[in-house]
VMD Tcl script that draws the C-alpha trace (Angstrom):
set ca {
  {94.46 92.04 79.60}
  {96.41 89.30 81.61}
  {95.02 85.79 81.47}
  {94.68 85.91 85.12}
  {92.50 88.30 87.23}
  {92.16 91.56 85.57}
  {94.45 94.27 87.38}
  {92.36 97.38 88.41}
  {93.72 100.53 89.68}
  {92.03 103.25 91.40}
  {93.70 106.81 91.32}
  {92.12 109.37 93.60}
  {93.16 112.57 95.05}
  {93.15 112.01 98.80}
  {92.68 108.82 100.88}
  {89.64 110.10 102.72}
  {87.82 110.62 99.73}
  {88.69 107.01 98.48}
  {87.65 105.63 101.95}
  {84.28 107.66 102.08}
  {83.23 107.05 98.51}
  {85.33 104.42 96.73}
  {86.63 101.89 99.42}
  {83.31 99.79 99.34}
  {83.26 99.72 95.44}
  {86.78 98.80 95.40}
  {86.26 95.69 97.96}
  {83.20 94.88 95.61}
  {85.44 94.73 92.49}
  {87.93 92.52 94.66}
  {84.92 90.35 95.33}
  {83.85 90.34 91.53}
  {87.29 89.00 90.33}
  {89.60 91.97 89.86}
  {93.16 92.48 91.51}
  {92.36 95.77 92.89}
  {95.24 98.40 93.74}
  {94.79 101.93 95.34}
  {96.85 105.17 94.51}
  {96.22 108.46 96.35}
  {98.13 110.99 98.01}
  {100.05 109.58 101.03}
  {99.60 112.73 103.43}
  {96.54 111.42 105.30}
  {98.10 108.75 107.19}
  {94.89 107.56 109.09}
  {92.85 107.11 106.01}
  {96.04 105.59 104.32}
  {96.26 102.98 107.14}
  {92.39 102.23 106.72}
  {93.18 101.46 102.95}
  {96.15 99.18 103.65}
  {93.96 97.50 106.72}
  {91.43 96.63 103.82}
  {94.02 94.32 102.43}
  {94.22 96.48 99.06}
  {97.74 97.20 97.75}
  {98.36 100.90 98.51}
  {100.51 103.08 96.33}
  {101.22 106.52 97.81}
  {101.62 109.47 95.46}
  {103.16 112.88 95.82}
  {99.51 114.30 95.01}
  {98.56 117.72 96.41}
  {94.98 118.02 96.23}
  {94.93 121.92 95.68}
  {98.37 122.58 94.93}
  {99.25 124.72 91.86}
  {103.30 124.62 91.86}
  {104.27 123.70 88.29}
  {107.10 121.79 89.25}
  {105.28 119.85 91.99}
  {102.65 118.89 89.45}
  {105.04 117.74 86.95}
  {106.48 115.56 89.51}
  {103.12 114.13 90.19}
  {102.63 113.53 86.66}
  {105.81 111.65 86.53}
  {105.04 109.60 89.51}
  {101.88 108.56 88.10}
  {103.48 107.56 84.79}
  {106.04 105.60 86.68}
  {103.47 103.72 88.73}
  {101.57 102.74 85.65}
  {104.83 101.28 83.98}
  {105.66 99.32 87.13}
  {102.23 97.61 87.80}
  {100.98 97.51 84.32}
  {96.93 97.79 85.15}
  {94.55 96.45 82.79}
  {91.86 98.86 83.79}
  {92.33 102.35 85.46}
  {89.50 104.32 87.27}
  {90.69 107.93 87.72}
  {88.64 110.10 90.26}
  {88.46 113.77 90.74}
  {90.20 116.43 88.23}
  {93.91 115.81 88.94}
  {93.77 112.09 88.71}
  {91.86 112.59 85.44}
  {94.07 114.79 83.86}
  {97.57 113.61 85.16}
  {96.39 110.06 85.12}
  {94.84 110.36 81.70}
  {98.12 111.70 80.35}
  {99.79 109.05 82.03}
  {97.72 106.40 80.44}
  {98.42 107.48 77.17}
  {102.28 107.59 77.71}
  {102.25 104.15 79.12}
  {99.77 102.71 76.60}
  {96.92 101.78 78.98}
  {93.94 101.20 76.82}
  {90.98 100.78 79.34}
  {90.19 103.93 81.40}
  {87.53 104.99 83.40}
  {87.48 108.73 84.49}
  {84.87 109.99 87.22}
  {83.94 113.59 88.01}
  {82.16 113.45 91.66}
  {80.96 116.87 90.96}
  {82.40 120.03 89.34}
  {84.08 121.55 92.23}
  {86.36 124.90 92.40}
  {88.12 124.51 88.99}
  {84.71 124.23 86.98}
  {82.48 126.58 88.76}
  {84.76 128.71 91.01}
  {84.39 132.43 90.45}
  {87.25 134.94 90.06}
  {90.79 135.27 87.94}
  {92.37 132.00 89.67}
  {89.50 129.40 88.66}
  {89.04 131.01 85.16}
  {93.08 130.61 84.31}
  {92.77 127.07 85.61}
  {89.99 126.36 83.51}
  {91.80 127.77 80.42}
  {94.94 125.82 81.33}
  {93.26 122.51 81.94}
  {91.07 122.46 79.05}
  {93.74 121.12 76.42}
  {95.06 118.52 79.08}
  {91.58 117.32 79.71}
  {90.63 116.99 76.18}
  {93.83 114.83 75.53}
  {93.33 112.70 78.86}
  {89.99 112.02 77.41}
  {91.06 110.88 73.84}
  {91.05 107.29 72.85}
  {88.44 104.55 72.19}
  {89.05 102.98 75.56}
  {88.30 106.11 77.66}
  {85.01 106.83 79.33}
  {83.78 109.37 81.68}
  {81.45 108.78 84.47}
  {79.08 111.67 85.54}
  {76.83 111.61 88.69}
  {74.22 113.90 87.30}
  {72.82 114.67 83.80}
  {73.63 118.51 84.26}
  {77.61 118.01 84.41}
  {77.19 115.61 81.58}
  {75.56 118.02 79.24}
  {77.97 121.00 80.47}
  {81.08 118.72 79.51}
  {79.53 117.78 76.08}
  {78.43 121.73 75.51}
  {82.06 122.60 76.25}
  {83.58 120.13 73.76}
  {85.39 118.42 76.66}
  {83.70 115.06 76.31}
  {82.29 113.04 73.19}
  {78.66 112.62 73.99}
  {79.33 108.44 73.34}
  {82.08 108.70 76.07}
  {79.87 110.36 78.98}
  {78.11 107.59 81.17}
  {75.61 108.51 83.88}
  {75.80 106.58 87.00}
  {74.23 108.59 89.79}
  {76.20 109.00 92.90}
  {78.30 106.45 94.64}
  {75.52 104.51 96.02}
  {74.30 103.70 99.88}
  {74.17 100.68 101.71}
  {70.37 100.50 102.48}
  {70.88 98.01 105.08}
  {73.21 100.28 107.18}
  {71.48 103.62 106.50}
  {67.95 102.53 107.79}
  {64.96 104.39 108.97}
  {64.55 105.01 112.63}
  {61.62 106.74 114.43}
  {61.86 110.54 114.85}
  {62.21 111.73 118.38}
  {59.33 113.81 118.83}
  {59.54 114.69 122.69}
  {61.83 117.42 122.34}
  {62.86 120.31 120.01}
  {63.36 118.95 116.28}
  {66.77 118.77 115.29}
  {68.04 120.38 112.01}
  {71.43 118.71 110.66}
  {74.20 119.75 108.39}
  {76.80 117.11 107.65}
  {79.92 117.34 105.44}
  {82.91 119.00 104.48}
  {83.07 122.58 105.93}
  {83.31 124.46 102.70}
  {81.57 127.91 102.34}
  {79.87 126.72 99.07}
  {78.40 123.73 100.76}
  {76.19 126.34 102.52}
  {77.50 126.25 106.04}
  {77.27 130.19 106.07}
  {73.32 130.10 105.12}
  {72.82 127.19 107.48}
  {74.01 129.24 110.26}
  {71.92 132.19 109.14}
  {68.87 129.90 109.19}
  {69.70 128.79 112.76}
  {70.08 132.35 113.89}
  {66.54 133.21 112.40}
  {64.83 130.06 113.81}
  {66.62 130.19 117.01}
  {64.46 128.44 119.93}
  {62.34 126.61 117.21}
  {64.88 123.78 116.69}
  {68.22 122.72 117.42}
  {70.73 123.13 114.74}
  {73.55 120.63 114.66}
  {76.80 120.51 112.44}
  {79.16 117.57 111.88}
  {82.03 117.82 109.50}
  {85.65 118.46 108.96}
  {87.95 121.13 107.51}
  {89.57 120.97 104.14}
  {92.22 123.12 105.15}
  {94.05 123.36 101.64}
  {90.80 124.26 99.99}
  {90.24 128.28 99.20}
  {86.37 127.41 100.09}
  {87.39 126.17 103.61}
  {85.56 127.24 106.65}
  {87.84 127.04 109.78}
  {86.43 125.21 112.90}
  {86.96 128.35 114.75}
  {84.13 129.90 112.99}
  {82.08 127.05 113.93}
  {83.09 127.46 117.46}
  {82.14 131.18 117.19}
  {78.62 130.32 116.28}
  {78.31 127.90 118.88}
  {79.52 130.41 121.47}
  {76.81 132.87 120.03}
  {74.39 130.00 120.88}
  {72.74 129.49 117.54}
  {74.19 125.94 116.73}
  {75.80 123.04 118.13}
  {79.36 122.11 116.61}
  {79.95 118.50 117.02}
  {83.28 117.93 115.04}
  {83.77 114.98 112.87}
  {81.33 112.09 113.25}
  {81.89 108.51 112.02}
  {78.56 106.80 113.12}
  {76.51 108.81 110.57}
  {73.29 106.48 110.79}
  {73.06 107.46 114.40}
  {73.47 111.08 113.39}
  {70.56 110.80 111.20}
  {68.53 108.94 113.60}
  {68.97 111.94 116.11}
  {67.90 114.44 113.56}
  {64.58 115.23 112.18}
  {65.53 117.38 109.07}
  {68.71 117.30 107.15}
  {69.59 120.65 105.49}
  {72.31 121.22 102.78}
  {72.08 124.67 101.09}
  {74.91 123.69 98.60}
  {76.03 125.55 95.49}
  {79.30 123.60 95.29}
  {78.70 121.83 91.85}
  {77.95 118.52 93.65}
  {77.80 114.97 92.02}
  {74.98 113.82 93.88}
  {75.66 114.76 97.65}
  {76.40 111.58 99.63}
  {74.75 113.01 102.81}
  {71.39 113.43 101.03}
  {71.46 109.94 99.89}
  {72.30 108.66 103.21}
  {69.51 111.00 104.74}
  {66.82 109.71 102.25}
  {67.84 106.27 102.98}
  {67.26 106.86 106.78}
  {63.84 108.48 105.85}
  {64.79 112.01 106.77}
  {63.12 114.89 104.85}
  {65.63 117.17 103.18}
  {65.94 121.05 102.40}
  {68.49 121.78 99.86}
  {68.91 123.98 96.61}
  {67.84 123.71 93.05}
  {71.30 123.03 91.74}
  {72.65 120.03 89.88}
  {73.21 116.97 91.90}
  {71.06 118.08 94.79}
  {67.98 117.93 92.55}
  {68.72 114.50 91.60}
  {68.26 112.97 95.03}
  {65.88 115.39 96.51}
  {62.26 115.96 94.55}
  {60.30 119.09 95.57}
  {57.49 118.19 97.84}
  {58.09 114.59 97.59}
  {60.88 113.77 99.85}
  {61.84 117.33 100.76}
  {61.83 121.13 99.68}
  {64.14 122.61 97.05}
  {64.72 126.33 97.26}
  {66.69 128.75 94.83}
  {70.45 129.02 95.74}
  {71.42 131.62 98.32}
  {67.72 132.67 98.84}
  {67.79 132.86 102.58}
  {64.28 133.83 103.12}
  {63.09 130.77 101.30}
  {65.49 128.47 102.90}
  {64.31 129.43 106.01}
  {60.68 129.36 105.12}
  {61.23 125.53 103.89}
  {63.27 124.76 107.11}
  {60.50 126.32 109.29}
  {57.71 124.57 107.26}
  {59.11 121.06 108.17}
  {59.74 121.99 111.82}
  {56.07 123.02 112.16}
  {54.70 120.11 110.11}
  {55.99 116.71 111.51}
  {53.40 114.65 109.80}
  {54.39 116.16 106.24}
  {58.20 115.68 106.93}
  {57.60 111.94 108.10}
  {55.84 111.28 104.80}
  {58.49 112.82 102.88}
  {61.24 110.82 104.80}
  {59.24 107.69 103.95}
  {59.05 108.80 100.19}
  {62.99 109.27 100.19}
  {63.46 105.82 101.37}
  {61.48 104.65 98.32}
  {63.40 106.78 95.91}
  {66.94 105.40 97.45}
  {65.61 101.90 96.89}
  {64.61 102.51 93.49}
  {67.50 104.44 92.08}
  {70.47 105.02 94.48}
  {71.66 101.60 96.53}
  {75.11 100.71 96.17}
  {74.31 97.32 94.42}
  {72.66 99.24 91.56}
  {75.82 101.67 91.17}
  {78.15 98.57 91.64}
  {76.71 96.76 88.90}
  {76.65 99.57 86.36}
  {80.08 100.47 87.19}
  {81.43 96.68 86.75}
  {79.35 96.50 83.25}
  {81.30 99.56 82.07}
  {84.59 97.89 83.53}
  {83.88 94.62 81.53}
  {83.18 96.33 78.32}
  {86.12 98.41 78.40}
  {88.46 95.29 79.21}
  {86.67 93.39 76.43}
  {87.31 95.97 73.90}
  {90.88 96.18 75.00}
  {91.90 92.73 73.80}
}
mol new
graphics top color blue
foreach p $ca { graphics top sphere $p radius 0.5 }
foreach p [lrange $ca 0 end-1] q [lrange $ca 1 end] { graphics top cylinder $p $q radius 0.2 }
display resetview
């Protein structure tokens, strides 16, 4: 470690994810005395500019989020290796599977001793069904184990289920798996607002438009409960993902009259204020879904599935309702119950706010993360 401010490098798959999930942490690290750099794919010019506008040095990488071309992937690994040799970070924080594997290998090749890896959820490679994800799991296993080797390497998990899965598969030593739940929320920005009780209740889905996030189930619930509530979707495509739901499908559902497709929305506290219920029927392999943490912070009752990550923030009968994955009848009944019982859902919303204040604030996440940073830096001396 240098005698001046320790140099911290975040390596993330795409700029949008860094902006939405790690930019606040990076700026807090800068305030805490780190010299912070950011490396992601350079394809998303809008969010890359937001990173640069924040004042953090930005290093674009030839990184394809879902690409599988061997030559391109080797080129990505080589670019990361060159970057580490150039800027010589004292501490590296990798986020998502490609940065974890390629960055972990590059860290070994360039003798970087302090490395934090983070899986925000299991996603397509680890829980996807079919031949392609099965092959990817087989191919990535030895690379992942090599990336995780070394005394100065740790892995952050957002929920205990994911941690136990990686330990059981022999991918992570139990002593190296650290639990830090979610990316945190600014409780002063995502604040409770009174529900609008003068019109039909609004049921909100927000997030990436992926089939495994439950958007198809949400549309079917909207079809079944048409006339009892207004169903609203805010989100954005992930066009390179095999799970992507095209916006044309949202437009078709809107034309059918079962839901309102609102596109991407950046003022999410206002979106939660306009909603009465938040519904995320996800089976994606979440870390801890950001939308559910934000909704709870805004005192909105949630309906979600009994899956890792989702059940970390939503407690059945306390701040929302949990149903079995893919069970449309029970999902519909849960949403209908909250539509019909405003007093119960408002009490659940108040309970959710308390859960966030106790366990999911950004301050708590940052303090736990920086404690890990300092431990690894001290041990690397």
